[in-house]
C-alpha positions as CSV (number, residue, x, y, z in Angstrom):
1,M,-28.5,128.1,71.3
2,K,-29.1,126.4,74.7
3,K,-26.3,123.9,74.0
4,I,-23.8,126.8,73.5
5,I,-24.9,128.5,76.7
6,L,-24.6,125.2,78.6
7,V,-21.1,124.5,77.2
8,L,-19.7,128.0,77.6
9,P,-19.2,127.9,81.4
10,F,-17.2,124.7,81.1
11,L,-14.9,126.3,78.5
12,L,-14.4,129.5,80.5
13,S,-13.7,127.6,83.7
14,G,-10.3,126.3,82.5
15,C,-8.6,123.0,83.2
16,I,-10.0,121.0,86.1
17,I,-7.1,118.6,86.2
18,E,-3.9,119.4,88.2
19,S,-0.8,119.7,86.0
20,S,0.8,116.7,87.9
21,Q,-2.1,114.5,86.8
22,L,-2.0,115.8,83.3
23,Y,1.6,115.1,82.8
24,Q,1.9,112.2,85.3
25,V,4.7,113.9,87.2
26,K,5.8,112.0,90.3
27,Q,7.0,113.4,93.6
28,S,10.8,112.9,94.0
29,D,12.6,111.7,97.2
30,I,15.0,114.2,98.8
31,Q,17.5,114.0,101.7
32,I,20.1,116.3,103.0
33,N,23.4,115.2,104.6
34,G,25.5,118.2,105.7
35,N,25.9,120.3,102.6
36,F,25.0,117.6,100.2
37,V,21.4,117.3,98.9
38,C,20.4,113.9,97.4
39,I,17.4,114.0,95.0
40,S,16.4,110.6,93.7
41,P,13.4,108.8,92.1
42,H,11.7,106.6,94.8
43,D,10.7,103.9,92.3
44,A,13.9,103.6,90.2
45,E,14.8,100.1,89.2
46,E,18.0,98.5,88.2
47,G,18.9,99.7,84.7
48,D,17.0,103.0,85.0
49,R,19.0,106.1,83.9
50,Y,18.7,109.8,84.5
51,N,17.8,111.4,81.2
52,S,17.5,115.1,81.7
53,Y,17.0,117.8,84.4
54,I,16.1,121.4,85.0
55,I,16.9,123.3,88.2
56,T,15.1,126.7,88.7
57,T,15.0,129.3,91.4
58,K,12.7,132.3,92.0
59,A,15.7,134.5,91.1
60,N,16.3,132.5,87.9
61,P,13.0,131.0,86.8
62,V,14.3,130.2,83.3
63,S,16.9,127.4,83.0
64,N,18.0,125.2,80.1
65,M,17.3,121.5,80.3
66,K,20.5,119.5,80.7
67,N,20.7,116.1,79.1
68,I,22.5,113.4,81.0
69,D,23.0,109.7,80.9
70,T,23.9,108.3,84.4
71,I,22.6,105.5,86.6
72,A,19.4,106.5,88.5
73,Y,18.9,103.3,90.5
74,K,20.0,103.9,94.2
75,S,21.7,107.1,93.0
76,C,21.3,110.8,93.5
77,L,20.7,113.3,90.7
78,P,24.2,114.5,89.6
79,Y,25.6,117.0,92.0
80,H,24.4,120.6,92.0
81,E,25.4,123.2,94.7
82,Y,22.2,124.3,96.5
83,N,22.5,127.4,98.7
84,R,20.7,128.1,101.9
85,G,17.7,130.4,101.8
86,V,17.0,129.8,98.1
87,S,13.8,128.1,96.9
88,Y,14.5,125.5,94.2
89,D,12.2,123.6,91.8
90,V,13.9,120.5,90.3
91,F,12.3,118.7,87.4
92,Y,14.0,115.6,85.9
93,T,13.3,112.6,83.8
94,V,14.4,109.0,84.1
95,K,14.4,106.5,81.2
96,D,13.6,102.9,82.2
97,T,14.8,99.7,80.5
98,N,11.8,99.7,78.2
99,G,12.5,103.2,77.0
100,E,9.6,104.8,78.9
101,I,10.3,108.3,80.3
102,K,9.2,108.9,83.9
103,K,8.9,112.5,85.1
104,Y,9.7,113.7,88.6
105,E,9.6,117.0,90.5
106,I,10.5,118.4,93.9
107,A,10.3,121.9,95.2
108,F,12.3,122.7,98.4
109,I,14.3,125.3,100.3
110,I,17.3,124.8,102.6
111,S,16.6,127.1,105.6
112,D,19.4,129.3,107.1
113,N,20.0,126.7,109.8
114,G,20.5,123.9,107.2
115,K,17.1,122.2,107.6
116,L,15.4,120.9,104.4
117,V,11.8,122.3,103.8
118,I,9.7,120.7,101.1
119,L,7.4,123.2,99.4
């Protein structure tokens, strides 16, 4: 009985690992140049390819994953029109030359004056 009482608080406390640690999601690089937003993996190597992506907003939190197959090395995630004043969460995967899938995420908003704010 004492063992159950001792274990019970740990079970009720929930997960103590952040989701990014659990899924090994890496922070993405992001730059803005005029109206163009460039999202890219900071550690991509030659031969790495974008595999899939999801772009969500607060107004549209559910989005379908899009499968792609384009070069990720020194390249931006394929173009998407990002509007000012909208909060975005972008999750994407990159497949390396060994077939390993790397996961990346970036949350940001473009302010009304065109400045990029990482959330």
